[in-house]
N, C-alpha and C positions, 0 to 999 in steps of 0.2 A: 160351742166350746172353743176355748183358745187353743192354739197348738200346744203339743205335749211339752216341746222344749221351752215354750214361753212360761207355762205354769211351773216347770221344773226350775227354771232360772230365777223367777221372782219368789218361788217357794224358798230357795236356798238363801236368797237375799233377805227374806223375812226372818228366817231362822237366825241368820247373823245378827240382825237388829235385836231379836228376842234375847239371844245369848249375851249380848253386850248391855242389856238392860236399857236399850235405847228406844223403846216402843211405847207409845201412848196407850194407856189403859184408860178408855173414856168412860165416865160415869154417866148414868141416865138420870136426868132431872124429871121428877114425876110430879111437877106442879109448878107454881110460880116461882121466878128467881127472887131471892130476898136474903136478908141477913140469916134467916133460918129457912131451910128448904127440905123437901123430901128427895133424897138422892139414893137410888137403888133400893128404894123401899124403907130407908131409914131416915128419921128426922135428925138433921145436923145443923150444927153452927157453920156458916159458910164463910170460909176465908180465902176462897179461890175464884172470886168474882171481880170484875171491874166496876160493879155497880156501886160506886162510892157514895152517891147521895140517896141511894135507896128509891130510886125513881122507876125501876124496871117493872115494878107491878103498881105503880101509881094509879088509882082509879080515874084520875083526870086525863092521863095519857090513853087509857083504854077508851074513855067515853069520847075523846077527840077522835080516836081511830074509828070508832063505831060510827059517829056522825058523818066523817067523811066517807067512809064505805058506803053508807046509805045514800049519800049525795052523788058520789063519783063512780060507785062500783068498786071492784076489787082491782083487776089487773090493769096496768098502764097502757096495754095495747100493743106496744113496740118501744123501740129505743126512743128517747126524748127527742132526739134530733130529727128523727123521721115522722113519727106520728104526732108530735107536739107533747106538751106537758099540761097537766091540770093546773087551772089557775092558782091553786093553793101553793105551788112551787114559787110563785111570784112573791107571796107573803113570807115564805120560808127564806128566800134569798135575802130579802130586806132585813129580816130578823137575824139571820146569820151575820150580816154586814154590821148591823148594830152590835152584836155580840163580840164579833172580832174587832170592831172599831176600825172598819176599812170602808172604802167607798163602794165596793160591791163584793159579791160572794157568788159562789157555785156550789151546788150540792152534787155529790156522786153516789153511785149505788152502794159503795162501801168505802171505808177509810183506806184499805189497801189499795182500791182503784185510783184514789187520789194520787198516791205517790207513783204507782205503776204507770199512770197516764200522764201526770203533769210534769214529772222530771224529764222524760223523753221529749216532751213538747217544748220545754223553755230552754233547753240546751241542745247543742248539735255538734257536728264535727268541727273542730277548731276551738271548742270551749273546754273547760276543765271543771270538774266537780271535786271539792274538797269536803271529805265526809269523816265523821266520828267513827272510830272503829267498832263502837257498840250500837250503832244505829239499827233501828228495826228492819226486819227482813223485807218488808214492803219497800222501805227506801233503797235497800241493796238490790232488790229487782228492778226497781225504777232506774237505777244507775246503769245496771247491766243492759236495759232495753234502750238506753239512749246511745248516741254515737260520739259522746264526749269522752275525753280522757278522764281518769279518776286518780285521785291521791287520797290516801287515808291517814288521819292524824290520830295520835294516842288519845285514848278516851278523856275527854274534858281537860286536855292538856294544852293551855293556851300558849306556852312557849313553842310546843311542837307545831300547833296550828300556825303560828307566826312563821316558823321555819319553812313549813310547806308553801305558805303563801309567797314568801320570798322567792321560792324556788320556781314558782309557776307565773309570778307577776311579769307582765310585759311579753309573755310568750303565747298567750291565748287571747281570743277575742272577748270572751266573758269568763269570770270566775264565779261559780256558785258554791257558797258554804252551806251545807246540809247537817242538821242536827235535829235529834229528838229534843223536845223541851224538858221532858221528864223521862228517864231511861227505865224501861219496863221491867228489868230484871234486878237492878240495884236500888231504884227508887231515888236516885240522885238527880240534881237539877243541873241542866247545861249552864255554863258560865256565859249567858247571853250579853251581859254588859261588855265583857272583854271581847267576845265574838263580833258584835256590832262595831266596836271601836276598831278592831282589825279590818273589818270590811270596810269601813270608811277610809282607812289607810291605804288599802290595796284595791279600792274600787272594786269590791266583790258584792254580789247579790247574797242575801241571807234568806234561807229557807228553813222554817221551824215546824216540825210535826209535833203538835202539842196534845196528842191523844190522851195522855195521862196527866196533863196539866189543867185542862179545861174542867171547870166545875170543882176544881181543888185548890188552885193557887190564884192570886190576883183577884180576890173577891169573886172568884168563879170565871174570870175571863182568861185566866191562864198564865203560864210562865213569863211571856213577854210583858204582861201588865204587872206581874209580881215584881219583876226586875226593872220596871219603867223604861222598857225599850220597844214598845209597840210601834212607834212611829218609824223605827229603823229596821223593822223586819219587812222584808218584801213580799214573802209568801207565808201566810198564816194558815196551817193545815190542821184538820182536826177530824174528830169523829163523833157520832152521836151514840156510839155503842158502849161507852164506859160510863162516866159520871151522869150523862144525860139519859141513860136507861132505854135507849132505842136503837136504831139502825141506821147506817148511812155515813158517808164522809162528807167534809166540806173544806172549802179553801176560800180565804178572803184576800183581797188585794185591790189595787186601783181598777177602775172601770175597764181601761184598755187592756190591761193585763188579764183580767177575767174573761173578757170577750175572746181574746187570742186563745186562751186555754180552752174555752168552749168549743172553738173551731178546730182545734189541733190535737186534744188528748183523746186517744183512741178509746180509752176506757170509759170516757163519757159518751163519745160518738157512736160506740158499737156495743154499749151494754144496755140492756133493757133496764129501765128505771125502777126504782122501788114502788109499791102501790101508794096511791094518794092517801091511803089511811096512814101509812108510815110517815109521810110528809106532815100530816096533821098532829100525829103524836110527837114528831120532832119539834114542831113549832111550839106545842104546849110545853114541852120540856125546857126549851129556851126561856119561855115566858116565866116559869117557876124559877129556874136558876138565876135569873136576872132580877128577881123580886126580893123583897126583905126576907120572905120564907127561904129563899135560896141561900142568903147569908147565914140564916140560923142553921140550916142543914150543914153548911160547910163548917160552922163553928162546932157542931156536934161531931162531925167527921174527924176534926183535929184533936178534939177532946179524947176520942176513942183512940186515935193514932198515937198520941203522946203517952197516954196510959199504957197501951199494949206494948209499944216499943221499950219503954222504961222498964216494964216487969220483965220482958224477955231478956233485956240487958242484965237486969239484976240477977236472973237465974243463971247467967253465964253464957247465954248463946250469942253467937257472932251474927249481929245484924248488919254488918257491912257499912256502907256509906249512905244509908237510907236518910232522906231528907223529907220524905212524903209518906202518905198512907200505904206505900208499897214497902213492906218490911220483910227482906229475906232473912231467913235463918240458914246460914251457910254452913255446910257440913263437910263438903270436900270428898264425899265418897258416895258413889252411886248406890251401892248395896244398903248402907245405912239410911241413905235419904229415902230410898223406897220403902224400907221397913218402918221408918218413923212415920211417913205419910200414911202407911197401911195401918199402923197402930193408932194413930189419931183418928182415922176414920171409924175404926172400930170402937172408939171412945165417944164418937158423935161429933167429931169436928172434921169438916171436909177442907182438905188442902190438896195441892198437887205437886209431886216431886219434879224438879226442873233439873234434867241432867243433860249431858252431852248428846247432841250437837247444839241444843238450846243455850247452854252456857260451856265455857271451856272446862275441860277435865280438871279436876282439883278444886272447882268452884261450885260443885253440885249443891243445890239448895232447895228448901221450900219457900215459895213466895207467898207471904200472907198479905191480903189486901182488906183493910178494915173498912167498915161501912158506917155511915151516919145512922143507920138503924140498929146497929148492935146495941144490946144493953150491957151493963157491967156484968151482969151474970153470964151473958154469952162469952164475953172475953175472959172472965175468970174461969169458966169451964175449959176453954182452950188452953189457958195458961196452966191449968192443973194437969191436963193431958200432956202437954209439953214437958213439963217438969218430971212427971212419972216416967215417961218413956225416954226423954232425953238422958236421964240418969240410967235407966236400964240398958241403954244402947252405948252408955260410956261417952255420950257427946258432951255432956255437962258434969 
């Protein structure tokens, strides 16, 4: 048992979170992840998943994992740097490099681990990181773990980025510009063309975390491909846990850069790798996304996205700056946001309320993420529930 005062202290802190409505009420998934799923015993249309291309329950990924498990066993044995890694990772690294269109690549246990380990490895004391104010928490933690100075620029504000670069230029050994490719709460795309132009002018490195752009933009290759700047991005970061329907993180760059990261990133050196079965599923997912079938899945995803956003807009909801299959419904009130999410779930539509501190107070929202596997019937069911309860709660 913990000390009495420890229990009392954290009990009070937990009570404060509950009273402010800032606690996560996590649902139980009682079967495979998909456009429809069984959640807490109820069949629902799922709009709360990153499974953009509907690959999370694809039988080919499952079969690849089963075959790898039969060949290699389950556990990896230890961290890859100590016990070695199964040969299938060599094939996966080659496929990631092909996918990212880089010389080399490295896989990490998670996407979070890429940022938390790579950023502290590639910058040091005497360097500076220039970061978008709405970058993902894993980027923020990676910056905190580094010994570099940091400067924050206004979200997607190219003029402010240039102003910040002028302030730091010539004062540091290296400048690293860090940005998400697609921002996870608003669904907008980073202005990468302007970012790489400024990076050239101020001799800065460019680091793009494209977790929500892969499998969605640039014929699946992501936001740098979508905007034609792949060659000018120095660090291509991504994840298998979203459009690719699996698990793990990745980074692509030139051979020397990847080898340096492999030898310096603590989250790679000191974390036990994922099982070889996961590597096999990841490899299969990349093969699918890079095929003609992948292009067709991406087309269906965008058809669903465009329809759903248009209808939400027509109903009068505020969908913010969305440019991707991430479509927020911005409500600006914690209580109404939670009440709307609860009502939608009771109607058979699974969404998640996003409130402070995940987003700023006054921008509370429900984040919708459509899926290539959603049918028009699925989306119409969700839209009908939104209309019913949006009107009831005075949101529209």
